[in-house]
N, C-alpha and C positions, 0 to 999 in steps of 0.2 A: 632245660633239657630233660626230659622224661629219663627216671632210672633206665626206663626200658630201653630209650637210645643210647644212654650212656654205654649202657652195656654191649648194644651191637656196634657202637663205633671201635670199643676196646675189643670186643673180641673179633673184628672184622681185623685192625689192627695187626694182631696178633695172629692171625688166619693168614693174612699176606707175606706175614717174614718165615711164615714154616716153610722147609724145603718143598717143593713140587706141590704147592700150595696152590698152584691154577690148574692143576690137572682136574680134568670135568669128570673123570672118572671115581673121583674122591672126594666129593660135597661136604660142605660141612654146614650143618643147621644150627646157624644163631640165634634166631626168634622162631619158635613155630607158630605159625596162623591158625587161630580155630577158626574165626569166623570171619565173612568179607560184608560189611554193612555199606552198601554204596561207596563210596571213596574212600571210607575207612577201614580198619581192621581192627581184630580184636585176637590179641596176641596171649599165649601160655604165658606168661610175665604180667599180663594186665590182669589176669583171673588168679596168678598168685597176689597180686598186689590186693587186690578187692578181700580176696580171704584174709590177708593180714588184717586190713582195718577193720573187717567185720569182727575176726575176733576181740582187737582189742576195744572195740567196741561193746561186744557181749561181757569183755570182761569188767567191765565199768557198769552194765544193769547189773553181774552177777554180783558185785561188791569182790574184784578177784578171786571168785569161786571157780576155781580150773572146771572143775566136774559138770557145773553147771554150764558155763560157759560151751564145753565139747559139746554139751547134751542138745543147747539151741544150735551150734553152728551144724552137726548132723542133720538138723530140721530143715537148714535154711541153703545147705551149700548145694542140694540141687538146682535153686535158682540160682545162680551166683552169674553164671552167663548169660539166662534170661535179663538178668540186672544191667550186666553190661550192655547189650545191645538196646533195650531200652534208653538207657542213659545217652549213647552216642545216636542213636534215632532223635532225641530230644532236639540234643546240641544242636544236629543237623536243620531241624525244624527251626531252630532259633535263630539259624543264619539265613535260611528261607524267608524268613518272617523281619529280617530286619532289624533283631534285637541287638541291643549292645549294653551290657550290665559294666561297662570299665570304670564307670565314675562309682558305681554301689560297691565295687569290689576295693578301690583304693579310698573309698572312707570306709569301710568296715576295716581294713588292716590298719588304717591310721588310728583309730576306735581302740582296736586291739591293742596297740603299743600303747595308747593312751592308760590304758588299762591296767596292763604291765606296769607304767609308769618307768619305760624306757624311753629316754631321750634321745639318746644317740642312733643312730639307723643302722650303723654297723653291730651294734649292740644286739640290737631287736634282730637284726638276721641271726646271729651266732643262735640268738634264743631259740627261733622257729628251729633251728636244725638241729641245735642240740634236744629241745622238749617235744620237736614231731618228728623229726631223722627225716627229714627233706627241706629245700633246696626254699628260701623264700619265695622265688620264682613258680616254684612248684606248688607250693603252696597258696601263688595266686592264682595260679592256673586255675586248681582245684576248684576254687570257692569260685572262678568267674564259671565253672562248665556247672555248678551246683545252681547258683543264680540265673543261668538261662534255663537249666531243666524247669528250674521254681516258674522263672517268667512264662514260659511254653505251656505248662500244664493250667497256670492261673487263667491264660488269656485262649487256651483253646477247651478247658475242660472246667475249671472250677467257675468262670466267670458264666457259663453255661447253663448252671443247673440252678435253678431257679425254686425257691420255698416260697407259695403262695402265703398272701397274710393270711386267709383264711385255715389253713393249716397250723401256723403258729397260735394263733388264738385258741385251734379248737385243741391244740396238745396245752396249750395254758389253763385252759377251763377243767382239761381231765386229770392236770398231774399239780393242783393248785397248792398240796400239801407237801410239794417237793421243793415251793420256793418260799418256805416262811425261811425268817431268815432272825436269829437272836442279837444283831449287832447294827449299829449305824451304819451307814456307807455312802461312799460322796461318787460323784461321777467326776474322774479329772480330763483335764488336755493339759499338753505341755508343750511350752518349746525349748528343746535343748540349744545355747546357744556355745559350737565346742571351740576350744583354742586351734584346733586344726580343720577348717572349713568342709564342705562337702567337695568342693575342686582340691584340696591336700594343701591349701595354703595354712601358714603357720603363722597366729597371730600374736603380736604382743600382749602384753597384760594390760596398756594401754587402749590398744584397739580393742581388745575384747571387752574391755569395760564401757568404750564406746559404743559401742555393739549392741550390748544386752540392753543400755542404760535407754537406745535409742527405741528399739522396739519393745521397751517396757510400756515407756512413756505413751508409743501408740496404742498399745494393748488398752492401757488404761481410761484412753481417750476413748474406748469404746468402738474399736474398728474390730472389722470378725477375724476372730480367734482363731477360727478353723483356716480362713486364707492367709495369714500370719504366719500360724507353722508351717502352711505348705510352701511359701516362699522363702523361710527363714531357716526353719527349725534343721539341727542336724541329725534331728533322732528318727529311727527308722520310721516313727508313726508320723509323721513329716504328710503323707501321702493318703494318711487319714485324717486330716487335721489335728494332728497331736492328739487323737484320743487315747487314750488307759484305759477307759471301759468304767465300770463300777467296783469300788476297792471298799472292804469292811474296817473298820478297826482292828488292828494288830496286823495289817497287810503291809503297812506302809512305814519305811525309815519313822524312828522314835520325833527327831524334831518337826519332819515333814508334816505328819499323824497331827501333832500338836497345830500347827497353824493351817492346815485346811479343814480341819475340823470345826474351827473358831472362826470361820470366815462363813458369811452368808453364800447363797446361790449365785451363779454370777460374777463373784467378786475374785479379782486377780491377785496372785501372791506377788512381794518384793523377788526381785534374782534371787536366787539361793545356790550358793557356790557349792559343784560337785566335782570331781577330781578331774574330767576333764574339759572344764567350762561355768556355766549360769545353766541354770532353769528358771522358767518361767511355769508355775503354771496357774489354770482357771478352774474352780469348782462349776463345774456345769450343770451340777443336779446334787439334792441332796435327798437322802431317803431315811425314812426313819426305821427301826425293829419291827418285826410282823412280817404279814405276809406282803412280798415286793410287788409292784406293780409289774406289768407286762412291758411296759419299757425299759424297765432295770434288769430282767431277765431274759430280753428277748435273745441277745446273742446268745447265751447258753443252750436256748430251746432250739436257735438255729443250727448251734452245732450239731445238738442231737439229732436233727432231722437232716443235716446233709450232711456229715460222715457215710452213714452206712448208704447215700450215694455214690460220693464222690470216688470211693476206692472202685467199683466194677464201672466206673464214666473213665476213669483212667487206663484200665485193661481193653476196656473196649476201642480206646484213642490210639494205645499204642500197637493194638492188632490192624486197627485203620492204617498207621503206620509202617508195620511190617506187611503187609498187603500190596502195597505201594513203592516198596526197597527191593532193592537188588540185594539178596542177601542168600548166603551160602554158609554151611555149617559142616568142620570138616567130620569125617565119617570116625564114631567113638566118643562124641559128645551130642550132648542133647539140650535144644532151647526150651525150656520150660514154658516159655511163651509162644508157640510157635501156631501159626494159622491153619487152622484145618482148609486143606485140597492147594498150599501152596509147596512148590517144589522150593526146597532148601538144599537139594543133593551136593555135596562137592564134587567141585569139575576142574581136576589137575590138567593145566595148560599142558604138559609133557605130554598127557595121556589121549591128547584128543587128534584125532588123526585127519593129516593134511586135507584141505582141496583141492590138491594135485591129481592127473591122469596120466597114465603110462600112453607111449607112441601106440603102444595096441589097442588099448580100448579107443582111442582115437579112429585109429583104423577101422574099428570095428563098427563103429556108429553109422548108421543108414547114412546115403549122400542124398541130398536134393538138389536137384536143379535150379542154379541160382537165377533168376529173371532181371540180367543185368541189362536188358533193356529197360526195364523200369527204374535205374538209377541214371538222373541226370547228369552228366558230364562235364565238369566246370568248364566255362569260356561257352559253352554253346548254347543257342535257345532253339535249335531245333526238336521237334516235336515228333516223338515213336511213332510213327507210320499207321494209319489203322487197319487194323485187322479184316476191315467187313469189304 
Protein backbone atom coordinates (compact mmCIF):
# COMPACT_ATOMS: atom_id res chain seq x y z
CA UNK A 1 0.00 0.00 0.00
CA UNK A 2 1.35 3.38 -0.93
CA UNK A 3 2.39 5.78 1.80
CA UNK A 4 -0.39 8.18 0.84
CA UNK A 5 -2.98 5.43 1.13
CA UNK A 6 -1.71 4.46 4.58
CA UNK A 7 -2.01 8.11 5.58
CA UNK A 8 -5.54 8.19 4.19
CA UNK A 9 -6.66 5.14 6.17
CA UNK A 10 -5.10 6.39 9.42
CA UNK A 11 -6.57 9.87 9.02
CA UNK A 12 -9.98 8.43 8.17
CA UNK A 13 -9.95 6.21 11.28
CA UNK A 14 -9.05 9.15 13.49
CA UNK A 15 -11.70 11.26 11.81
CA UNK A 16 -14.41 8.69 12.51
CA UNK A 17 -13.45 8.57 16.18
CA UNK A 18 -13.81 12.31 16.66
CA UNK A 19 -17.01 13.59 18.34
CA UNK A 20 -19.43 14.86 15.72
CA UNK A 21 -17.18 13.61 12.94
CA UNK A 22 -20.14 12.68 10.79
CA UNK A 23 -21.37 16.28 10.61
CA UNK A 24 -21.62 17.33 6.96
CA UNK A 25 -21.08 20.96 7.93
CA UNK A 26 -17.51 20.36 9.11
CA UNK A 27 -15.70 18.21 6.46
CA UNK A 28 -12.14 17.03 6.97
CA UNK A 29 -9.74 17.19 4.02
CA UNK A 30 -7.72 13.99 4.23
CA UNK A 31 -5.78 14.28 0.96
CA UNK A 32 -6.16 17.04 -1.60
CA UNK A 33 -6.59 15.96 -5.21
CA UNK A 34 -4.55 18.12 -7.56
CA UNK A 35 -5.32 16.51 -10.91
CA UNK A 36 -7.69 13.97 -12.40
CA UNK A 37 -6.09 11.86 -15.13
CA UNK A 38 -8.69 9.59 -16.70
CA UNK A 39 -9.59 7.13 -13.92
CA UNK A 40 -6.58 8.05 -11.77
CA UNK A 41 -5.76 11.03 -9.56
CA UNK A 42 -2.66 12.97 -8.57
CA UNK A 43 -2.67 14.14 -4.95
CA UNK A 44 -0.68 16.69 -3.01
CA UNK A 45 1.02 13.77 -1.28
CA UNK A 46 2.13 12.40 -4.67
CA UNK A 47 3.73 15.74 -5.54
CA UNK A 48 5.48 15.98 -2.18
CA UNK A 49 6.81 12.45 -2.55
CA UNK A 50 8.05 13.25 -6.07
CA UNK A 51 9.85 16.33 -4.76
CA UNK A 52 11.50 14.33 -1.98
CA UNK A 53 12.74 11.70 -4.45
CA UNK A 54 13.99 14.40 -6.83
CA UNK A 55 15.88 16.16 -4.04
CA UNK A 56 17.60 12.91 -3.03
CA UNK A 57 18.63 12.36 -6.64
CA UNK A 58 19.90 15.92 -7.00
CA UNK A 59 21.90 15.64 -3.77
CA UNK A 60 23.66 12.62 -5.24
CA UNK A 61 24.36 14.50 -8.46
CA UNK A 62 25.70 17.45 -6.47
CA UNK A 63 27.77 15.24 -4.14
CA UNK A 64 25.66 16.29 -1.16
CA UNK A 65 26.19 20.01 -1.77
CA UNK A 66 22.84 21.34 -0.55
CA UNK A 67 23.04 24.73 -2.31
CA UNK A 68 23.71 23.04 -5.67
CA UNK A 69 20.76 20.65 -5.17
CA UNK A 70 18.42 23.47 -4.12
CA UNK A 71 19.33 25.56 -7.17
CA UNK A 72 18.61 22.63 -9.51
CA UNK A 73 15.40 21.86 -7.62
CA UNK A 74 14.17 25.43 -8.11
CA UNK A 75 14.55 24.98 -11.88
CA UNK A 76 12.80 21.60 -11.97
CA UNK A 77 10.02 22.23 -9.47
CA UNK A 78 7.63 23.83 -12.02
CA UNK A 79 7.63 20.51 -13.93
CA UNK A 80 6.83 18.22 -11.00
CA UNK A 81 3.09 18.11 -11.76
CA UNK A 82 3.77 17.72 -15.48
CA UNK A 83 6.08 14.76 -14.85
CA UNK A 84 3.54 13.10 -12.56
CA UNK A 85 0.81 13.41 -15.17
CA UNK A 86 3.23 12.10 -17.83
CA UNK A 87 3.99 9.03 -15.72
CA UNK A 88 0.32 8.36 -15.02
CA UNK A 89 -0.58 8.58 -18.71
CA UNK A 90 2.25 6.21 -19.69
CA UNK A 91 1.25 3.59 -17.10
CA UNK A 92 -2.34 3.81 -18.31
CA UNK A 93 -1.16 3.39 -21.91
CA UNK A 94 0.81 0.30 -20.89
CA UNK A 95 -2.43 -1.25 -19.67
CA UNK A 96 -4.10 -0.44 -23.00
CA UNK A 97 -1.21 -2.17 -24.80
CA UNK A 98 -1.40 -5.22 -22.48
CA UNK A 99 2.22 -4.73 -21.43
CA UNK A 100 3.36 -6.77 -18.41
CA UNK A 101 6.72 -6.42 -16.68
CA UNK A 102 6.07 -8.57 -13.61
CA UNK A 103 8.75 -11.13 -14.52
CA UNK A 104 11.32 -8.37 -15.17
CA UNK A 105 10.54 -6.80 -11.79
CA UNK A 106 11.01 -10.12 -9.98
CA UNK A 107 14.27 -10.69 -11.83
CA UNK A 108 15.61 -7.20 -11.03
CA UNK A 109 14.71 -7.51 -7.34
CA UNK A 110 16.37 -10.93 -7.19
CA UNK A 111 19.51 -9.58 -8.85
CA UNK A 112 19.63 -6.69 -6.39
CA UNK A 113 19.33 -9.14 -3.50
CA UNK A 114 22.20 -11.14 -5.00
CA UNK A 115 24.36 -8.04 -5.47
CA UNK A 116 23.78 -7.11 -1.84
CA UNK A 117 24.74 -10.69 -0.85
CA UNK A 118 21.60 -11.01 1.30
CA UNK A 119 20.26 -14.55 1.20
CA UNK A 120 17.48 -14.20 3.78
CA UNK A 121 14.28 -12.68 2.26
CA UNK A 122 13.24 -11.03 5.53
CA UNK A 123 16.67 -9.50 5.98
CA UNK A 124 16.45 -8.12 2.42
CA UNK A 125 13.01 -6.68 3.19
CA UNK A 126 14.41 -4.89 6.24
CA UNK A 127 17.36 -3.66 4.15
CA UNK A 128 15.00 -2.03 1.61
CA UNK A 129 12.95 -0.38 4.36
CA UNK A 130 16.05 0.90 6.12
CA UNK A 131 18.00 2.13 3.09
CA UNK A 132 15.18 3.35 0.82
CA UNK A 133 12.65 4.22 3.52
CA UNK A 134 9.83 2.40 1.72
CA UNK A 135 8.39 -1.10 1.96
CA UNK A 136 9.53 -3.84 -0.40
CA UNK A 137 6.04 -3.87 -1.91
CA UNK A 138 6.24 -0.12 -2.64
CA UNK A 139 9.73 -0.59 -4.06
CA UNK A 140 8.47 -3.31 -6.42
CA UNK A 141 5.51 -1.17 -7.46
CA UNK A 142 7.69 1.86 -8.22
CA UNK A 143 10.01 -0.34 -10.26
CA UNK A 144 7.02 -1.84 -12.09
CA UNK A 145 5.69 1.58 -13.03
CA UNK A 146 9.12 2.77 -14.22
CA UNK A 147 9.52 -0.32 -16.40
CA UNK A 148 6.02 0.10 -17.84
CA UNK A 149 6.82 3.70 -18.77
CA UNK A 150 10.08 2.63 -20.41
CA UNK A 151 8.33 -0.12 -22.38
CA UNK A 152 5.66 2.27 -23.69
CA UNK A 153 8.23 4.89 -24.69
CA UNK A 154 10.33 2.21 -26.38
CA UNK A 155 7.41 0.78 -28.35
CA UNK A 156 5.52 3.96 -29.15
CA UNK A 157 8.36 6.47 -29.56
CA UNK A 158 11.87 5.02 -29.69
CA UNK A 159 11.12 2.27 -32.19
CA UNK A 160 9.68 4.80 -34.64
CA UNK A 161 12.78 6.99 -34.82
CA UNK A 162 14.68 5.66 -37.81
CA UNK A 163 18.18 6.90 -38.68
CA UNK A 164 18.97 6.19 -42.36
CA UNK A 165 22.19 4.32 -43.03
CA UNK A 166 23.28 7.09 -45.38
CA UNK A 167 23.09 9.59 -42.51
CA UNK A 168 25.29 7.40 -40.30
CA UNK A 169 27.89 7.09 -43.04
CA UNK A 170 27.82 10.83 -43.75
CA UNK A 171 28.37 11.65 -40.06
CA UNK A 172 31.25 9.15 -39.88
CA UNK A 173 33.00 10.64 -42.91
CA UNK A 174 32.64 14.17 -41.58
CA UNK A 175 33.87 13.35 -38.05
CA UNK A 176 36.60 10.75 -38.57
CA UNK A 177 38.97 12.64 -36.28
CA UNK A 178 36.59 11.83 -33.39
CA UNK A 179 36.97 8.10 -33.88
CA UNK A 180 40.69 7.53 -33.40
CA UNK A 181 41.46 5.22 -30.48
CA UNK A 182 44.77 4.71 -28.69
CA UNK A 183 43.93 1.25 -27.37
CA UNK A 184 42.89 -2.12 -28.75
CA UNK A 185 39.24 -3.01 -28.21
CA UNK A 186 37.01 -6.06 -28.32
CA UNK A 187 33.31 -6.56 -28.98
CA UNK A 188 31.81 -8.97 -26.46
CA UNK A 189 28.63 -10.98 -26.08
CA UNK A 190 27.60 -12.50 -22.75
CA UNK A 191 25.42 -15.22 -21.29
CA UNK A 192 24.75 -14.88 -17.58
CA UNK A 193 23.65 -18.06 -15.82
CA UNK A 194 22.35 -16.74 -12.50
CA UNK A 195 21.79 -18.71 -9.33
CA UNK A 196 18.31 -17.18 -9.24
CA UNK A 197 16.65 -17.65 -12.63
CA UNK A 198 14.44 -15.25 -14.57
CA UNK A 199 11.41 -17.01 -13.10
CA UNK A 200 12.72 -16.47 -9.56
CA UNK A 201 13.78 -20.10 -8.97
CA UNK A 202 16.84 -20.59 -6.74
CA UNK A 203 19.29 -23.15 -8.19
CA UNK A 204 21.49 -25.32 -6.05
CA UNK A 205 25.25 -25.20 -6.71
CA UNK A 206 25.04 -28.52 -8.54
CA UNK A 207 22.11 -27.37 -10.71
CA UNK A 208 23.85 -24.08 -11.47
CA UNK A 209 27.04 -25.84 -12.61
CA UNK A 210 25.15 -28.38 -14.70
CA UNK A 211 23.12 -25.67 -16.44
CA UNK A 212 26.22 -23.57 -17.09
CA UNK A 213 28.21 -26.50 -18.47
CA UNK A 214 25.36 -27.44 -20.79
CA UNK A 215 25.05 -23.94 -22.26
CA UNK A 216 28.84 -23.63 -22.54
CA UNK A 217 29.08 -26.92 -24.45
CA UNK A 218 26.45 -25.75 -26.93
CA UNK A 219 28.29 -22.44 -27.46
CA UNK A 220 31.59 -24.25 -28.03
CA UNK A 221 29.91 -26.51 -30.59
CA UNK A 222 29.12 -23.43 -32.64
CA UNK A 223 25.44 -22.83 -31.92
CA UNK A 224 24.38 -19.24 -32.56
CA UNK A 225 25.53 -17.31 -29.50
CA UNK A 226 22.91 -14.57 -29.80
CA UNK A 227 20.12 -17.16 -29.85
CA UNK A 228 21.62 -18.97 -26.86
CA UNK A 229 21.75 -15.65 -25.01
CA UNK A 230 18.15 -14.77 -25.82
CA UNK A 231 16.91 -18.16 -24.64
CA UNK A 232 19.14 -18.73 -21.61
CA UNK A 233 20.84 -15.57 -20.33
CA UNK A 234 19.59 -13.97 -17.11
CA UNK A 235 21.28 -10.66 -17.99
CA UNK A 236 19.47 -7.55 -19.23
CA UNK A 237 21.47 -7.88 -22.46
CA UNK A 238 19.65 -11.11 -23.35
CA UNK A 239 17.17 -9.27 -25.59
CA UNK A 240 20.09 -7.95 -27.68
CA UNK A 241 21.65 -11.37 -28.02
CA UNK A 242 23.99 -10.67 -25.11
CA UNK A 243 25.82 -7.92 -27.00
CA UNK A 244 27.83 -5.64 -24.70
CA UNK A 245 29.37 -3.39 -27.34
CA UNK A 246 33.04 -2.55 -27.98
CA UNK A 247 35.24 -2.24 -24.91
CA UNK A 248 38.80 -0.92 -24.86
CA UNK A 249 41.61 -2.16 -22.65
CA UNK A 250 41.21 -0.75 -19.18
CA UNK A 251 37.39 -0.86 -19.25
CA UNK A 252 37.05 -4.44 -18.03
CA UNK A 253 37.75 -6.42 -14.90
CA UNK A 254 41.49 -7.24 -14.99
CA UNK A 255 40.99 -11.02 -14.99
CA UNK A 256 38.30 -10.92 -17.68
CA UNK A 257 40.32 -8.45 -19.75
CA UNK A 258 43.37 -10.72 -19.71
CA UNK A 259 41.23 -13.62 -20.88
CA UNK A 260 39.29 -11.98 -23.72
CA UNK A 261 42.20 -10.05 -25.21
CA UNK A 262 44.19 -13.27 -25.44
CA UNK A 263 41.49 -14.96 -27.55
CA UNK A 264 40.86 -14.79 -31.28
CA UNK A 265 37.76 -13.33 -32.85
CA UNK A 266 34.85 -15.76 -32.52
CA UNK A 267 36.31 -17.59 -29.49
CA UNK A 268 34.18 -18.45 -26.43
CA UNK A 269 35.56 -18.27 -22.89
CA UNK A 270 35.21 -20.94 -20.24
CA UNK A 271 32.54 -20.13 -17.62
CA UNK A 272 33.72 -17.28 -15.35
CA UNK A 273 32.52 -17.21 -11.74
CA UNK A 274 30.73 -14.00 -10.71
CA UNK A 275 28.91 -13.16 -7.44
CA UNK A 276 25.46 -14.17 -8.75
CA UNK A 277 26.42 -17.15 -10.93
CA UNK A 278 28.57 -17.66 -14.04
CA UNK A 279 29.11 -15.71 -17.27
CA UNK A 280 30.19 -17.06 -20.63
CA UNK A 281 31.70 -14.53 -23.05
CA UNK A 282 32.22 -14.58 -26.80
CA UNK A 283 34.76 -12.35 -28.57
CA UNK A 284 32.54 -11.11 -31.38
CA UNK A 285 35.20 -8.78 -32.83
CA UNK A 286 38.69 -7.38 -32.19
CA UNK A 287 39.87 -3.94 -33.32
CA UNK A 288 43.40 -2.55 -33.40
CA UNK A 289 44.31 1.00 -32.26
CA UNK A 290 43.90 3.88 -34.74
CA UNK A 291 40.88 4.99 -36.76
CA UNK A 292 37.99 2.76 -35.77
CA UNK A 293 35.86 1.32 -38.57
CA UNK A 294 32.23 2.41 -38.85
CA UNK A 295 31.00 -0.92 -37.46
CA UNK A 296 32.87 -0.25 -34.20
CA UNK A 297 31.54 3.28 -33.65
CA UNK A 298 28.12 2.82 -35.24
CA UNK A 299 26.28 2.71 -31.91
CA UNK A 300 28.13 5.82 -30.74
CA UNK A 301 27.09 7.72 -33.87
CA UNK A 302 23.55 6.41 -33.58
CA UNK A 303 23.33 7.89 -30.08
CA UNK A 304 24.58 11.27 -31.30
CA UNK A 305 21.96 11.39 -34.05
CA UNK A 306 19.12 9.71 -32.19
CA UNK A 307 19.07 11.59 -28.87
CA UNK A 308 18.26 15.06 -30.29
CA UNK A 309 15.19 13.56 -32.00
CA UNK A 310 14.12 11.41 -29.08
CA UNK A 311 13.23 14.08 -26.48
CA UNK A 312 11.02 16.16 -28.81
CA UNK A 313 9.32 12.96 -30.00
CA UNK A 314 8.50 11.99 -26.39
CA UNK A 315 6.97 15.41 -25.73
CA UNK A 316 4.87 15.17 -28.90
CA UNK A 317 3.66 11.72 -27.90
CA UNK A 318 2.77 12.84 -24.36
CA UNK A 319 0.88 15.81 -25.79
CA UNK A 320 -1.14 13.39 -27.90
CA UNK A 321 -1.98 11.32 -24.81
CA UNK A 322 -3.02 14.51 -23.01
CA UNK A 323 -5.23 15.57 -25.90
CA UNK A 324 -7.09 12.25 -25.79
CA UNK A 325 -7.31 12.06 -21.98
CA UNK A 326 -9.89 13.26 -19.47
CA UNK A 327 -7.78 15.76 -17.57
CA UNK A 328 -8.65 18.35 -14.91
CA UNK A 329 -6.18 20.49 -12.95
CA UNK A 330 -7.13 22.16 -9.68
CA UNK A 331 -7.04 25.94 -9.72
CA UNK A 332 -3.72 27.29 -8.48
CA UNK A 333 -1.66 24.49 -10.05
CA UNK A 334 -0.06 24.54 -13.48
CA UNK A 335 0.66 21.66 -15.85
CA UNK A 336 3.73 22.85 -17.74
CA UNK A 337 3.04 20.18 -20.37
CA UNK A 338 -0.51 21.40 -21.07
CA UNK A 339 -1.84 21.10 -24.63
CA UNK A 340 -2.95 24.32 -26.27
CA UNK A 341 -6.72 24.52 -26.73
CA UNK A 342 -7.61 21.67 -24.34
CA UNK A 343 -9.90 22.60 -21.45
CA UNK A 344 -8.46 21.18 -18.23
CA UNK A 345 -10.33 23.48 -15.85
CA UNK A 346 -11.27 21.94 -12.51
CA UNK A 347 -14.98 21.16 -12.23
CA UNK A 348 -16.04 20.60 -8.64
CA UNK A 349 -19.08 18.26 -8.56
CA UNK A 350 -20.42 20.17 -5.53
CA UNK A 351 -20.69 23.32 -7.64
CA UNK A 352 -22.51 21.74 -10.59
CA UNK A 353 -26.12 22.87 -11.03
CA UNK A 354 -28.57 19.96 -10.65
CA UNK A 355 -30.36 19.12 -13.88
CA UNK A 356 -33.89 19.57 -12.43
CA UNK A 357 -36.78 21.93 -13.06
CA UNK A 358 -39.44 23.35 -10.76
CA UNK A 359 -43.23 22.92 -11.05
CA UNK A 360 -43.51 26.56 -12.11
CA UNK A 361 -40.99 25.99 -14.93
CA UNK A 362 -43.01 23.01 -16.14
CA UNK A 363 -46.25 25.00 -16.01
CA UNK A 364 -44.66 27.83 -17.98
CA UNK A 365 -43.60 25.56 -20.85
CA UNK A 366 -45.75 25.88 -24.02
CA UNK A 367 -48.26 23.06 -24.38
CA UNK A 368 -48.52 21.12 -27.63
CA UNK A 369 -51.50 19.04 -28.71
CA UNK A 370 -50.61 15.36 -28.48
CA UNK A 371 -51.75 13.35 -31.48
CA UNK A 372 -52.91 10.32 -29.53
CA UNK A 373 -54.55 8.78 -32.58
CA UNK A 374 -51.04 8.25 -34.00
CA UNK A 375 -50.10 5.96 -31.11
CA UNK A 376 -51.25 2.34 -31.61
CA UNK A 377 -53.24 0.93 -28.70
CA UNK A 378 -51.85 -2.43 -27.46
CA UNK A 379 -54.08 -5.36 -28.41
CA UNK A 380 -55.77 -3.67 -31.33
CA UNK A 381 -55.18 -3.84 -35.07
CA UNK A 382 -57.54 -1.07 -36.06
CA UNK A 383 -55.91 1.40 -38.38
CA UNK A 384 -56.60 5.09 -37.93
CA UNK A 385 -59.47 6.35 -40.09
CA UNK A 386 -58.63 8.20 -43.20
CA UNK A 387 -59.06 11.95 -42.99
CA UNK A 388 -59.87 12.15 -46.68
